[in-house]
LUMSEKOL-265310 format. One line per field, with one value per residue: z, y, x of N, C-alpha, C, O in turn. Coordinates in pm, whole numbers, plus 50000, padded with zeros to 5 digits. Atoms other than C-alpha are relative to their C-alpha. Example, Ala and Ser with C-alpha at 12.3 -4.5 7.8 and 13.67 -1.06 7.14 Angstrom:
% LUMSEKOL-265310
nup = [50000, 49994]
nnorth = [49881, 49881]
neast = [50089, 49918]
caup = [50780, 50714]
canorth = [49550, 49894]
caeast = [51230, 51367]
cup = [50000, 50073]
cnorth = [50120, 50109]
ceast = [50090, 49923]
oup = [50066, 50090]
onorth = [50118, 50220]
oeast = [50194, 49974]
***
This chain:
% LUMSEKOL-265310
nup = [50110, 50096, 50049, 50094, 50034, 50107, 50072, 50098, 50103, 50039, 50096, 50120, 50122, 50064, 50061, 50140, 50083, 50015, 49987, 49870, 49887, 49875, 49860, 49940, 49913, 49995, 49848, 49970, 50020, 50031, 50144, 50065, 49995, 49954, 49919, 50019, 50192, 50037, 50125, 50036, 50071, 50088, 50152, 50127, 49874, 49977, 49860, 49779, 49958, 49915, 49842, 49891, 50022, 49968, 49854, 50033, 50007, 49890, 49898, 49939, 49984, 49905, 49848, 50033, 50036, 50103, 50042, 49970, 50148, 50166, 50051, 50135, 50101, 50067, 50083, 50034, 49958, 49832, 49890, 49772, 49948, 49836, 49927, 49873, 49959, 50121, 50139, 50072, 50110, 50139, 50109, 50150, 50024, 50013, 49885, 49857, 50046, 50029, 49884, 49873, 49847, 49949, 49969, 49911, 49794, 50040, 49797, 49957, 50009, 50073, 49973, 50155, 50003, 50057, 50054, 49915, 50101]
nnorth = [49988, 49976, 50123, 50098, 49977, 49921, 50129, 50016, 49823, 50057, 50080, 49986, 49933, 50061, 50091, 49915, 49998, 49900, 49985, 49967, 49954, 49932, 49953, 49900, 49983, 49860, 49939, 49900, 49795, 49867, 50028, 50140, 50032, 50134, 50095, 50106, 50017, 50134, 49885, 50072, 49948, 50078, 49983, 50013, 50006, 50097, 50140, 49886, 50092, 50088, 50028, 49980, 50147, 50068, 49962, 49985, 50034, 50048, 49937, 50105, 50128, 50050, 49898, 49993, 49822, 49938, 49825, 49864, 49936, 49989, 49880, 50001, 50072, 49974, 49978, 50085, 49903, 50014, 50039, 50043, 50086, 49940, 50083, 49936, 49976, 50000, 49927, 50054, 49904, 50074, 49887, 50036, 49973, 49808, 49864, 50006, 49896, 49914, 49990, 49986, 50008, 50035, 49962, 49934, 50072, 50063, 50042, 50175, 50192, 50140, 50109, 49999, 50195, 50002, 50034, 50107, 50054]
neast = [50085, 49890, 49916, 50035, 50047, 49968, 49944, 50106, 49931, 49932, 50071, 50105, 49979, 49942, 50089, 50024, 49818, 49899, 49830, 49935, 50014, 49994, 50007, 49972, 50035, 50034, 50031, 49943, 50064, 50158, 50071, 49954, 50195, 50025, 49778, 49939, 50021, 49982, 50043, 49897, 49999, 49964, 49957, 50153, 50132, 50090, 49904, 49961, 50112, 49976, 49942, 50131, 50156, 49946, 49956, 50137, 49991, 49968, 49979, 50201, 49972, 49951, 49993, 50138, 49981, 50043, 49884, 50154, 50031, 49916, 49992, 49906, 50003, 50068, 49881, 49842, 49915, 49941, 50163, 49931, 50108, 49960, 50019, 49998, 49860, 49967, 50045, 49893, 50006, 49984, 50014, 49948, 49886, 50023, 49968, 49920, 49826, 50024, 50031, 49855, 50101, 49907, 49886, 49999, 49988, 49932, 49931, 50035, 49901, 50074, 50016, 50089, 50048, 49971, 50110, 50032, 50075]
caup = [38429, 38177, 38130, 37988, 37834, 37663, 37570, 37420, 37196, 37101, 36989, 36786, 36574, 36545, 36438, 36156, 36065, 36149, 36204, 36465, 36735, 37080, 37347, 37531, 37919, 37984, 38335, 38452, 38327, 38430, 38190, 37990, 37862, 37908, 38063, 37790, 37390, 37211, 36820, 36558, 36157, 35844, 35471, 35316, 35425, 35417, 35696, 35912, 35917, 35980, 36228, 36409, 36366, 36468, 36815, 36849, 36828, 37020, 37293, 37323, 37286, 37547, 37811, 37712, 37657, 37386, 37281, 37474, 37131, 36758, 36553, 36173, 36039, 35783, 35601, 35700, 35740, 36108, 36355, 36725, 36941, 37299, 37561, 37867, 38028, 37679, 37373, 37063, 36751, 36413, 36154, 35739, 35726, 35568, 35785, 36109, 35929, 35862, 36246, 36494, 36774, 36930, 36938, 37090, 37433, 37343, 37782, 37818, 37857, 37560, 37506, 37113, 37002, 36816, 36519, 36596, 36287]
canorth = [75757, 75961, 75729, 75435, 75711, 75900, 75506, 75420, 75778, 75629, 75309, 75386, 75632, 75407, 75146, 75386, 75429, 75777, 75927, 76151, 76098, 76299, 76386, 76694, 76736, 77059, 77012, 77236, 77594, 77828, 77812, 77526, 77429, 77037, 76830, 76633, 76722, 76399, 76535, 76361, 76384, 76185, 76181, 76212, 76352, 76041, 75882, 76210, 76046, 75764, 75760, 76032, 75723, 75524, 75680, 75708, 75413, 75197, 75449, 75365, 74991, 74982, 75278, 75313, 75725, 75939, 76284, 76604, 76736, 76681, 76970, 76927, 76632, 76804, 76890, 76650, 76875, 76871, 76752, 76767, 76524, 76661, 76443, 76703, 76624, 76509, 76704, 76540, 76675, 76501, 76701, 76669, 76673, 77041, 77213, 77060, 77231, 77485, 77524, 77458, 77347, 77193, 77477, 77664, 77445, 77443, 77382, 77086, 76773, 76550, 76227, 76095, 75732, 75567, 75412, 75031, 74829]
caeast = [53337, 53486, 53777, 53525, 53375, 53659, 53835, 53501, 53503, 53807, 53737, 53461, 53658, 53958, 53686, 53605, 53988, 53975, 54348, 54509, 54359, 54362, 54273, 54226, 54226, 54037, 53999, 54223, 54063, 53796, 53515, 53658, 53247, 53368, 53736, 53771, 53809, 53802, 53899, 54029, 54016, 53915, 53927, 53542, 53249, 53119, 53395, 53327, 52967, 53044, 53269, 52992, 52737, 52954, 53101, 52681, 52623, 52905, 52872, 52454, 52545, 52809, 52768, 52360, 52549, 52311, 52493, 52251, 52311, 52473, 52584, 52706, 52591, 52405, 52742, 52985, 53237, 53254, 53033, 53100, 52884, 52868, 52841, 52831, 53197, 53319, 53320, 53410, 53514, 53520, 53659, 53725, 54083, 54101, 53949, 54105, 54441, 54221, 54089, 54409, 54155, 54431, 54623, 54411, 54404, 54768, 54847, 54650, 54782, 54669, 54666, 54713, 54607, 54735, 54586, 54469, 54408]
cup = [49781, 49939, 49920, 49899, 49861, 49901, 49938, 49822, 49914, 49882, 49886, 49857, 49978, 49964, 49823, 49920, 50041, 50071, 50109, 50095, 50175, 50046, 50095, 50193, 50040, 50169, 50118, 50002, 49976, 49889, 49877, 49951, 49990, 50040, 49928, 49824, 50005, 49748, 49921, 49817, 49873, 49847, 49873, 50136, 50079, 50122, 50084, 50054, 50028, 50111, 50071, 49992, 50091, 50156, 50098, 50027, 50136, 50142, 50029, 50062, 50126, 50170, 49980, 50053, 49878, 50035, 50083, 49873, 49906, 49866, 49895, 49929, 49811, 49855, 50031, 50034, 50143, 50019, 50154, 50094, 50147, 50101, 50140, 50082, 49884, 49868, 49898, 49876, 49881, 49846, 49792, 50000, 50014, 50103, 50168, 49984, 50035, 50160, 50161, 50107, 50107, 50059, 50065, 50212, 49998, 50154, 50006, 49954, 49887, 49984, 49874, 50019, 49883, 49899, 50017, 49881, 50021]
cnorth = [50083, 49934, 49925, 50085, 50086, 49855, 49942, 50050, 49940, 49912, 49986, 50100, 49880, 49852, 50020, 50043, 50146, 50020, 50132, 50003, 50070, 50078, 50108, 50019, 50170, 50043, 50114, 50147, 50026, 50017, 49993, 49952, 49830, 49971, 49988, 50098, 49878, 50078, 49909, 50012, 49849, 50102, 50103, 50075, 49878, 49929, 50076, 49935, 49909, 49962, 50083, 49906, 49919, 50006, 50030, 49905, 49871, 50031, 49973, 49866, 50023, 50056, 50058, 50189, 50064, 50165, 50119, 50078, 49935, 50147, 49902, 49872, 50028, 49995, 49854, 49990, 50031, 49966, 49949, 49951, 50070, 49884, 50045, 50016, 49976, 50054, 49900, 50078, 49928, 50104, 49926, 50064, 50183, 50058, 49967, 50098, 50072, 50121, 50018, 49947, 49953, 50105, 50105, 49981, 49964, 49973, 49986, 49905, 49948, 49890, 49951, 49844, 49956, 49844, 49822, 49944, 49889]
ceast = [50043, 50101, 49937, 49966, 50095, 50099, 49874, 49960, 50073, 49999, 49939, 50067, 50104, 49870, 49965, 50116, 49985, 50080, 49990, 49938, 50026, 49931, 49967, 49975, 50017, 49948, 50026, 49979, 49885, 49992, 50057, 49762, 50004, 50154, 49952, 49960, 50039, 50017, 50155, 49951, 49993, 50020, 49875, 49915, 49911, 50097, 49970, 49855, 50019, 50035, 49900, 49905, 50064, 50076, 49833, 49985, 50072, 49940, 49858, 50055, 50063, 50000, 49822, 50038, 49924, 50047, 49868, 50052, 50147, 49996, 50066, 49975, 49898, 50118, 50091, 50138, 50099, 49952, 50082, 49881, 50057, 49880, 50005, 50112, 50059, 49953, 50044, 49940, 49994, 49979, 50071, 50118, 50026, 49962, 50025, 50093, 49951, 49981, 50070, 49885, 50057, 50085, 49945, 49976, 50135, 50078, 49928, 50055, 49892, 50075, 50014, 50014, 50028, 49895, 50009, 49937, 49931]
oup = [49666, 49818, 49805, 49791, 49748, 49784, 49835, 49711, 49808, 49761, 49785, 49742, 49892, 49961, 49723, 49801, 50018, 50176, 50161, 50150, 50235, 49997, 50199, 50211, 50050, 50229, 50201, 50081, 49884, 49798, 49796, 50017, 49974, 50027, 49948, 49775, 50093, 49674, 49951, 49817, 49868, 49818, 49773, 50259, 50179, 50180, 50205, 50170, 50149, 50202, 50147, 50012, 50199, 50217, 50212, 50145, 50233, 50218, 50120, 50181, 50219, 50280, 50040, 50130, 49779, 50134, 50048, 49887, 49938, 49817, 49921, 49826, 49727, 49746, 49949, 50078, 50176, 49937, 50217, 50099, 50187, 50092, 50227, 50130, 49860, 49812, 49930, 49847, 49946, 49779, 49758, 49991, 50104, 50185, 50259, 50059, 50146, 50171, 50261, 50179, 50214, 50160, 50124, 50320, 50035, 50165, 50035, 49851, 49903, 50026, 49816, 50102, 49784, 49938, 50058, 49856, 49931]
onorth = [50042, 49913, 49930, 50031, 50117, 49870, 49887, 49995, 49906, 49935, 49925, 50098, 49804, 49756, 49949, 50074, 50200, 49955, 50163, 50113, 50001, 50183, 50057, 50028, 50247, 50141, 50168, 50233, 50007, 50033, 50084, 49952, 49771, 50044, 50032, 50135, 49823, 50141, 49876, 50082, 49754, 50215, 50174, 50078, 49870, 49825, 50062, 49896, 49899, 49898, 50013, 49957, 49903, 49902, 50073, 49905, 49828, 49945, 49896, 49852, 50030, 50007, 50165, 50256, 50026, 50238, 50121, 50195, 49906, 50199, 49801, 49855, 49943, 49941, 49782, 49897, 50056, 49943, 49874, 50019, 50101, 49845, 49959, 50128, 50083, 50033, 49823, 50135, 49824, 50156, 49834, 50187, 50267, 50118, 50044, 50194, 50108, 50237, 50084, 50044, 49972, 50086, 50185, 50038, 49848, 49947, 50091, 49864, 49940, 49885, 49971, 49768, 50020, 49760, 49783, 49974, 49839]
oeast = [50060, 50091, 49980, 49989, 50056, 50136, 49912, 49958, 50021, 49997, 49972, 50024, 50060, 49947, 49962, 50117, 50094, 50080, 49883, 49939, 50108, 49887, 50008, 49853, 50113, 49902, 49952, 50020, 49804, 50073, 50070, 49659, 49897, 50253, 49838, 49853, 50106, 49942, 50270, 49849, 50071, 50058, 49882, 49911, 49840, 50066, 49988, 49843, 50000, 49980, 49834, 49795, 50008, 50102, 49852, 50018, 50011, 49895, 49829, 50087, 49981, 50025, 49810, 49968, 49987, 50054, 49750, 50017, 50262, 49896, 50132, 50040, 49867, 50102, 50147, 50205, 50215, 49863, 50155, 49779, 50169, 49763, 50024, 50127, 50114, 49846, 50135, 49835, 50004, 49890, 50145, 50122, 50029, 50031, 49997, 50110, 49991, 50022, 50043, 49863, 49998, 50152, 50018, 49966, 50152, 50198, 49871, 50108, 49770, 50191, 49907, 50063, 49992, 49814, 50118, 49820, 49863]
***
């Protein structure tokens, strides 16, 4: 189920032209809050919000999944969507560069996804 969830999330991000999409496999780490992070960025707050909305819509349509929790939609700078086993982080580009989330989990296996036009 996680694989299908991640594939659907990545597809939704690609639909809204999200950039630098990666997934981090945290399943081998004690104390990790979930088994996977999916991270991407966008150039504007409007695009961050559109990506987050697109993820929610596509996951509900295709998998009947709703996020357990959503944070950050008010500002559109960094939206986190929590699907229990998979947490999605949609950053505005400058904030992603600042927080360097992937570096915090540098030992985690990473999958990069190419942009699909």
